[in-house]
TINUDREN-257603 format. One line per field, with one value per residue (C-alpha): residue number from 1; residue in three letters; x, y, z. Coordinates in nm, 4 decimals, m for minus. Last residue first. Layout:
REM TINUDREN-257603
n	[NUM; ...]
res	[ala; ...]
px	[X; ...]
py	[Y; ...]
pz	[Z; ...]
REM end
This chain:
REM TINUDREN-257603
n	[346; 345; 344; 343; 342; 341; 340; 339; 338; 337; 336; 335; 334; 333; 332; 331; 330; 329; 328; 327; 326; 325; 324; 323; 322; 321; 320; 319; 318; 317; 316; 315; 314; 313; 312; 311; 310; 309; 308; 307; 306; 305; 304; 303; 302; 301; 300; 299; 298; 297; 296; 295; 294; 293; 292; 291; 290; 289; 288; 287; 286; 285; 284; 283; 282; 281; 280; 279; 278; 277; 276; 275; 274; 273; 272; 271; 270; 269; 268; 267; 266; 265; 264; 263; 262; 261; 260; 259; 258; 257; 256; 255; 254; 253; 252; 251; 250; 249; 248; 247; 246; 245; 244; 243; 242; 241; 240; 239; 238; 237; 236; 235; 234; 233; 232; 231; 230; 229; 228; 227; 226; 225; 224; 223; 222; 221; 220; 219; 218; 217; 216; 215; 214; 213; 212; 211; 210; 209; 208; 207; 206; 205; 204; 203; 202; 201; 200; 199; 198; 197; 196; 195; 194; 193; 192; 191; 190; 189; 188; 187; 186; 185; 184; 183; 182; 181; 180; 179; 178; 177; 176; 175; 174; 173; 172; 171; 170; 169; 168; 167; 166; 165; 164; 163; 162; 161; 160; 159; 158; 157; 156; 155; 154; 153; 152; 151; 150; 149; 148; 147; 146; 145; 144; 143; 142; 141; 140; 139; 138; 137; 136; 135; 134; 133; 132; 131; 130; 129; 128; 127; 126; 125; 124; 123; 122; 121; 120; 119; 118; 117; 116; 115; 114; 113; 112; 111; 110; 109; 108; 107; 106; 105; 104; 103; 102; 101; 100; 99; 98; 97; 96; 95; 94; 93; 92; 91; 90; 89; 88; 87; 86; 85; 84; 83; 82; 81; 80; 79; 78; 77; 76; 75; 74; 73; 72; 71; 70; 69; 68; 67; 66; 65; 64; 63; 62; 61; 60; 59; 58; 57; 56; 55; 54; 53; 52; 51; 50; 49; 48; 47; 46; 45; 44; 43; 42; 41; 40; 39; 38; 37; 36; 35; 34; 33; 32; 31; 30; 29; 28; 27; 26; 25; 24; 23; 22; 21; 20; 19; 18; 17; 16; 15; 14; 13; 12; 11; 10; 9; 8; 7; 6; 5; 4; 3; 2; 1]
res	[ala; ala; phe; ile; lys; lys; leu; arg; pro; asp; ser; thr; leu; glu; gly; glu; lys; ala; pro; thr; glu; ala; ile; leu; arg; ala; ile; val; lys; asp; pro; thr; ile; gly; glu; ser; glu; ala; ala; phe; ser; thr; val; ile; arg; his; arg; leu; val; pro; ala; ala; leu; ala; gln; ile; asp; glu; thr; ser; val; his; ala; arg; gly; asn; leu; leu; ala; arg; thr; lys; gly; gly; leu; leu; leu; phe; gln; val; ala; arg; pro; gly; ala; gly; trp; ser; leu; trp; gln; lys; val; phe; glu; pro; ala; glu; ala; glu; asp; ile; arg; thr; gln; arg; val; leu; ala; leu; ala; tyr; asn; val; val; his; asp; ser; val; pro; val; gln; arg; val; ile; lys; gln; leu; glu; leu; ile; glu; glu; val; gly; leu; ile; pro; thr; ile; asn; asp; ser; gln; ile; gly; thr; thr; gln; leu; ala; ile; gln; lys; glu; glu; his; phe; ser; pro; tyr; gly; val; phe; val; lys; phe; met; phe; arg; asp; gln; gln; ala; glu; pro; leu; gln; tyr; thr; gly; glu; gln; glu; ile; pro; asn; gln; thr; ala; leu; val; phe; phe; pro; asp; ala; leu; lys; his; arg; ile; gln; gly; val; thr; val; gln; arg; glu; gln; met; ala; glu; leu; leu; ala; ala; gln; thr; lys; pro; pro; thr; arg; asn; ile; glu; asp; ala; leu; val; met; asn; his; met; leu; pro; gly; gln; ile; phe; val; phe; glu; arg; gln; gly; thr; glu; arg; asn; thr; gln; leu; val; asp; thr; gly; thr; ile; asp; ala; pro; met; leu; asp; pro; thr; phe; gln; ile; arg; ser; phe; ser; leu; ser; leu; cys; arg; ala; leu; thr; ser; ile; met; leu; thr; lys; ala; leu; gly; pro; val; gly; glu; leu; leu; cys; his; gly; arg; ser; phe; leu; ala; ile; leu; leu; gln; asp; ile; val; glu; thr; gln; gly; val; ile; val; gln; ser; met; gln; glu; arg; ile; ala; leu; tyr; ser; gln; asn; leu; lys; ala; ile; ser; glu; ser; thr; val; asp; ser; met]
px	[m0.3306; m0.2993; m0.3659; m0.0037; 0.1030; m0.1555; 0.0637; 0.3135; 0.0733; m0.2060; m0.5241; m0.6088; m0.5622; m0.7298; m1.0489; m1.0768; m0.9954; m0.7104; m0.4300; m0.0863; 0.1429; 0.0287; 0.0062; 0.3588; 0.4833; 0.3407; 0.4915; 0.8402; 0.8088; 0.6996; 1.0007; 1.2304; 1.4292; 1.6931; 1.9066; 2.1840; 1.9197; 1.7785; 2.1191; 2.1984; 1.8831; 1.5549; 1.4154; 1.0433; 0.8388; 0.8582; 0.6925; 0.4425; 0.1515; 0.1687; 0.2094; m0.0497; m0.3289; m0.4983; m0.4392; m0.6080; m0.9112; m0.9265; m0.9286; m1.2663; m1.3851; m1.7574; m1.9958; m1.9482; m2.0061; m1.6686; m1.5382; m1.6636; m1.4599; m1.1483; m1.1854; m1.2158; m0.9262; m0.7110; m0.7815; m0.7099; m0.3890; m0.2843; m0.3107; m0.1379; 0.1536; 0.1736; 0.2611; 0.6077; 0.7234; 1.0260; 1.4034; 1.6826; 1.4594; 1.5338; 1.6602; 1.4443; 1.1491; 1.2197; 1.2265; 0.8799; 0.8343; 0.6049; 0.8810; 0.9427; 1.2997; 1.2655; 0.9700; 0.7835; 0.5553; 0.4138; 0.2739; 0.0877; m0.0435; m0.1632; m0.3604; m0.5168; m0.5986; m0.7736; m0.9690; m1.0692; m1.1668; m1.4179; m1.3792; m1.6534; m1.6700; m1.6928; m1.3450; m1.4340; m1.7421; m1.5214; m1.3093; m1.6292; m1.7271; m1.3813; m1.3957; m1.7405; m1.6337; m1.3247; m1.4927; m1.5669; m1.6300; m1.4416; m1.5130; m1.2256; m1.3011; m1.0309; m0.8801; m0.6095; m0.5448; m0.3222; 0.0077; m0.1090; m0.4191; m0.2711; 0.0405; m0.1578; m0.4030; m0.1142; 0.0389; m0.2885; m0.3190; 0.0361; 0.0046; 0.1278; 0.4579; 0.4450; 0.3781; 0.4768; 0.2864; 0.4356; 0.1342; 0.0573; 0.3639; 0.4943; 0.7003; 0.9060; 1.0071; 1.1309; 1.3107; 1.5184; 1.4459; 1.7375; 1.9232; 1.9752; 2.2540; 2.3305; 2.0652; 1.8710; 1.6810; 1.4169; 1.2650; 1.0642; 0.7189; 0.5440; 0.1772; 0.1468; m0.2121; m0.3819; m0.7551; m0.7400; m0.5010; m0.1841; m0.1543; 0.1346; 0.3463; 0.5443; 0.8870; 1.0891; 0.8853; 0.7082; 0.4952; 0.1642; m0.0172; 0.1258; 0.2490; 0.3009; 0.3904; 0.6273; 0.8218; 0.8149; 1.1031; 1.3065; 1.3294; 1.4941; 1.7709; 1.7914; 1.9120; 1.6778; 1.6568; 1.4681; 1.1432; 1.1243; 0.8030; 0.6484; 0.2906; 0.1039; m0.2730; m0.4602; m0.2202; 0.0099; 0.3006; 0.3785; 0.5342; 0.3545; 0.5267; 0.5169; 0.5582; 0.8271; 0.7947; 0.9369; 0.7441; 0.6027; 0.2696; 0.0350; 0.2806; 0.4199; 0.7769; 0.8769; 1.1118; 1.0344; 0.9474; 0.9683; 0.7624; 0.7512; 0.8635; 1.1413; 1.2198; 1.3504; 1.6025; 1.6046; 1.9580; 1.9620; 1.6227; 1.2658; 1.0072; 0.7211; 0.3694; 0.0825; m0.2903; m0.5881; m0.8776; m1.1952; m1.1161; m1.1001; m0.8315; m0.6143; m0.6529; m0.5274; m0.2218; m0.1494; m0.1834; 0.0182; 0.3047; 0.3101; 0.2529; 0.4721; 0.7389; 1.0262; 1.0604; 0.8331; 0.7800; 0.4752; 0.4808; 0.1360; 0.0050; m0.2905; m0.6137; m0.8002; m1.0189; m0.7135; m0.5125; m0.7919; m0.8117; m0.4406; m0.4651; m0.7505; m0.5565; m0.2586; m0.4814; m0.6515; m0.3209; m0.4987; m0.4947; m0.4853; m0.6364; m1.0071; m0.9806; m0.9326; m1.2919; m1.4306; m1.2191; m1.3418; m1.7058; m1.6619; m1.5156; m1.7817; m2.0535; m1.9005; m1.8654; m2.2245; m2.3522; m2.1649; m2.3153; m2.6646; m2.6030; m2.4700; m2.7852; m3.0066; m2.8318; m2.5972]
py	[m1.7688; m2.1020; m1.9413; m1.8948; m2.2264; m2.3938; m2.3204; m2.6104; m2.8829; m2.7568; m2.7539; m2.3851; m2.3963; m2.7339; m2.6345; m2.3027; m2.4226; m2.2392; m2.4686; m2.3089; m2.5236; m2.4001; m2.0380; m2.0512; m2.2164; m1.9348; m1.6728; m1.8279; m1.8448; m1.4803; m1.3766; m1.5295; m1.8533; m1.8764; m2.1224; m1.8673; m1.6126; m1.8505; m1.9216; m1.5488; m1.4910; m1.3477; m1.0322; m1.0090; m0.6892; m0.6182; m0.9480; m0.9424; m0.7219; m0.7863; m1.1638; m1.2104; m1.0296; m1.3304; m1.5466; m1.2925; m1.2695; m1.6505; m1.6602; m1.4892; m1.1379; m1.0668; m0.8160; m0.9457; m0.7555; m0.8308; m0.4832; m0.5304; m0.8495; m0.6936; m0.3927; m0.6022; m0.8256; m0.5206; m0.3914; m0.7334; m0.7933; m0.4311; m0.4596; m0.7970; m0.6641; m0.3498; m0.5754; m0.6584; m0.8985; m1.1269; m1.0969; m1.3331; m1.5657; m1.8873; m2.1259; m2.0117; m1.9982; m2.3526; m2.4735; m2.3456; m2.0404; m2.1317; m2.0902; m1.7297; m1.6177; m1.6601; m1.4272; m1.5212; m1.7578; m1.4594; m1.3120; m1.6184; m1.7107; m1.3569; m1.3515; m1.6886; m1.5769; m1.2664; m1.4831; m1.7218; m1.4393; m1.3204; m0.9828; m0.7192; m0.4510; m0.1067; 0.0059; m0.0452; 0.1755; 0.4588; 0.4396; 0.4557; 0.7843; 0.9336; 0.8338; 0.9910; 1.3143; 1.3504; 1.2730; 0.9496; 0.8458; 1.1001; 1.0399; 0.9413; 1.0059; 0.8366; 0.8914; 0.7103; 0.7426; 0.4486; 0.3227; 0.3031; 0.0902; m0.1533; m0.2203; m0.2394; m0.4852; m0.7038; m0.6828; m0.7961; m1.0866; m1.2071; m1.1611; m0.8450; m0.8299; m0.7993; m0.5197; m0.6394; m0.4658; m0.3823; m0.3146; m0.1189; 0.1004; 0.2371; m0.0807; 0.0118; 0.3286; 0.1487; m0.1106; 0.1558; 0.2140; 0.1134; 0.4076; 0.4158; 0.5548; 0.2210; m0.0334; m0.0469; m0.3765; m0.3340; m0.0013; 0.1830; 0.3362; 0.5129; 0.5748; 0.7976; 0.8514; 1.1228; 1.1533; 1.3997; 1.6809; 1.7063; 1.8809; 2.1258; 2.1121; 2.4223; 2.4290; 2.4481; 2.2522; 1.9507; 1.7479; 1.5782; 1.2578; 1.0752; 0.7623; 0.8653; 1.2297; 1.1514; 0.9004; 1.0942; 1.3245; 1.0078; 0.9565; 1.2981; 1.2131; 0.8571; 0.9808; 0.9917; 0.7344; 0.4768; 0.6752; 0.6257; 0.8312; 0.9360; 0.9916; 1.1891; 1.1764; 1.4123; 1.7035; 1.8933; 1.6580; 1.8726; 2.1420; 2.4323; 2.7681; 2.8687; 3.2425; 3.3875; 3.7539; 4.0904; 4.3949; 4.6509; 4.6313; 4.5962; 4.4653; 4.2003; 4.1374; 3.7764; 3.5244; 3.1768; 2.8782; 2.5460; 2.2788; 1.9054; 1.7857; 2.0249; 2.0877; 1.7307; 1.7881; 1.6335; 1.6142; 1.2340; 1.2418; 1.1626; 1.2845; 1.4064; 1.3931; 1.5803; 1.5117; 1.6893; 1.4464; 1.4025; 1.0385; 0.8602; 1.1053; 0.9980; 0.6355; 0.7392; 0.9023; 0.5832; 0.3535; 0.5867; 0.5829; 0.2023; 0.1678; m0.1433; 0.0430; 0.0202; m0.2903; m0.3320; m0.2346; m0.0525; 0.0704; 0.1441; 0.3552; 0.2705; 0.4412; 0.1080; 0.2386; 0.3384; 0.0283; m0.1958; 0.0197; m0.0197; m0.3934; m0.4263; m0.2271; m0.4613; m0.7679; m0.6257; m0.5567; m0.5937; m0.3005; 0.0402; 0.3426; 0.2712; m0.0089; 0.2606; 0.3781; 0.0247; m0.0464; 0.2774; 0.1825; m0.1665; m0.0258; 0.2442; m0.0196; m0.2356; 0.0638; 0.1683; m0.1841; m0.1901; 0.1474; 0.0205; m0.2765; m0.0441; 0.1694; m0.1401; m0.2633; m0.5660]
pz	[2.7058; 2.5265; 2.1856; 2.0832; 2.2400; 2.0151; 1.7147; 1.7189; 1.8249; 1.5919; 1.7998; 1.7529; 1.3771; 1.3194; 1.4982; 1.3148; 0.9648; 0.7909; 0.9051; 0.8491; 0.6312; 0.2887; 0.4028; 0.5456; 0.2265; 0.0141; 0.2470; 0.2219; m0.1565; m0.1681; 0.0430; m0.2216; m0.1979; m0.4712; m0.2729; m0.2156; m0.1159; 0.1440; 0.2985; 0.3057; 0.5078; 0.3830; 0.5396; 0.6159; 0.6085; 0.2347; 0.1365; 0.4249; 0.3168; m0.0599; 0.0007; 0.2765; 0.0908; m0.0728; 0.2360; 0.4646; 0.2350; 0.2145; 0.5959; 0.5776; 0.6598; 0.6885; 0.5302; 0.1761; m0.1493; m0.3078; m0.2339; 0.1226; 0.1759; 0.0268; 0.2564; 0.5709; 0.4663; 0.3985; 0.7474; 0.8993; 0.7044; 0.7617; 1.1393; 1.1466; 0.9389; 1.1518; 1.4479; 1.3102; 1.0375; 1.0707; 1.0406; 0.9354; 0.7374; 0.5465; 0.8136; 1.1040; 0.8628; 0.7386; 1.0981; 1.1831; 1.4097; 1.7012; 1.9608; 1.8548; 1.7846; 1.4066; 1.3774; 1.0572; 1.2513; 1.4391; 1.1179; 0.9941; 1.3392; 1.4062; 1.0803; 1.1666; 1.5209; 1.3873; 1.1415; 1.4227; 1.6561; 1.3978; 1.2277; 1.2291; 0.9575; 1.1162; 1.0095; 0.6424; 0.6835; 0.8087; 0.4918; 0.2850; 0.4528; 0.4011; 0.0328; m0.0097; 0.1582; m0.0624; m0.3946; m0.5749; m0.9366; m1.1454; m1.5166; m1.7442; m2.1099; m2.3083; m2.6483; m2.8391; m3.2098; m3.2874; m3.1527; m2.7900; m2.8411; m3.0898; m2.8817; m2.5567; m2.7141; m2.8298; m2.4821; m2.3275; m2.5711; m2.4994; m2.1215; m1.9525; m1.7629; m1.3853; m1.1385; m0.7911; m0.5138; m0.1760; 0.0385; 0.3561; 0.3175; 0.6468; 0.6979; 0.3916; 0.5747; 0.8843; 0.6712; 0.4973; 0.1266; m0.0913; m0.2411; m0.6158; m0.8326; m0.9944; m0.8965; m1.2222; m1.2013; m0.9317; m1.0499; m0.7872; m0.7602; m0.4732; m0.3976; m0.0923; 0.0141; 0.2205; 0.2860; 0.4535; 0.3709; 0.5734; 0.9082; 0.9413; 1.2526; 1.3432; 1.5057; 1.1852; 0.9345; 1.0813; 0.8430; 0.9188; 0.8340; 1.1375; 0.9592; 0.5962; 0.6639; 0.9494; 0.7416; 0.4125; 0.5047; 0.5592; 0.1831; 0.1565; 0.4014; 0.2675; m0.0751; m0.3792; m0.6583; m0.4478; m0.4707; m0.8455; m0.8682; m0.5379; m0.6559; m0.3909; m0.3433; m0.1126; m0.1554; 0.0799; 0.0045; m0.3021; m0.0819; 0.0813; 0.1217; 0.4880; 0.5404; 0.7676; 0.8495; 0.7449; 0.8558; 0.6129; 0.7895; 0.4914; 0.2323; 0.4687; 0.3575; 0.3013; 0.4617; 0.3289; 0.5479; 0.3632; 0.1924; 0.2599; m0.0849; m0.1855; 0.1825; 0.2078; m0.0768; m0.4248; m0.5693; m0.6200; m0.7985; m0.6946; m0.9448; m0.7281; m0.8735; m0.7144; m0.6941; m0.5367; m0.5148; m0.7180; m0.7884; m1.1242; m1.2370; m0.9433; m1.0526; m1.3971; m1.2393; m1.0456; m1.3472; m1.5696; m1.3198; m1.3061; m1.6811; m1.7293; m1.9275; m1.6817; m1.4622; m1.1639; m0.8008; m0.6675; m0.3068; m0.1673; 0.1219; 0.3443; 0.4487; 0.4075; 0.1217; m0.0824; 0.0118; m0.1177; m0.4306; m0.5027; m0.4384; m0.6870; m0.9477; m0.9095; m0.9422; m1.2517; m1.4294; m1.7664; m2.0089; m1.8411; m2.0173; m2.0702; m1.8122; m1.5482; m1.5839; m1.5546; m1.2471; m1.0906; m1.1618; m1.0141; m0.6919; m0.6693; m0.7069; m0.4308; m0.2013; m0.2684; m0.2011; 0.1276; 0.2137; 0.1410; 0.3683; 0.6358; 0.6173; 0.6303; 0.9445; 0.9515]
REM end
């Protein structure tokens, strides 16, 4: 690696530690969730956070926005929210200079760098679908005109897994747009005690922005430059391809427990996330451990469990854990595995 790249890696690592330190003023614990948010941020990915009410999902995202010098908007998704409410719309106005009437585009909240889609599963599919073009192509089409979104652009969405009345499950195509699906769990005893003391007293924080637009764009380019060995690419491919029940390399437990497997975006996000995770930890190379660490958040919303699996209490995370356990991580063992060597034969 060149000296400039080494300095950039150090800068990324320092920025990562500084953001974590800033967020710790407001958020107690949840280090793994924060790490995954930052990995998605530097990988140009979007995140879907799922957890019961009161776990500071919204606060975590808004605090992250304060740590970055980015424009931020929060959209509260409700059953009556319309697509134009988030993308913007053309409004007929009179030009004061010419006196002629003309359409003027009024920007919606998507025209910001960071968008918090709060309780995204509370709005109908028609409005959810308005995010599809924005998340993938980073633009919105209103009428016949395409409007480019700000760069960088992140959608960080939250949803509640327990209240299902009045909710609309995200379609598979939209879930696939999210790089990670992150589970936000309950705090430990000591963390919850600290939360109770911190939030019932006089609370003050002094969040200092760490990175601006140009710095984030520069760090995102550095992530793309990190090399990945053929072995790590093969390992990521092996994990993803084994989730497809029609493939010859799919193990029997996958054919029994899954009804649908992950697509090519899973491999892309595993490698991008692996690159970012390596850099955040001060390394200039991606290892199979990086892929293993990110397999659950990347794959859990891209695989669909069968009725047989659900009746046995098998969750996507359990399927992923078994896949990792049964897939050889060492280079020689991976390519020589009787079941997997068909993948690498070509």
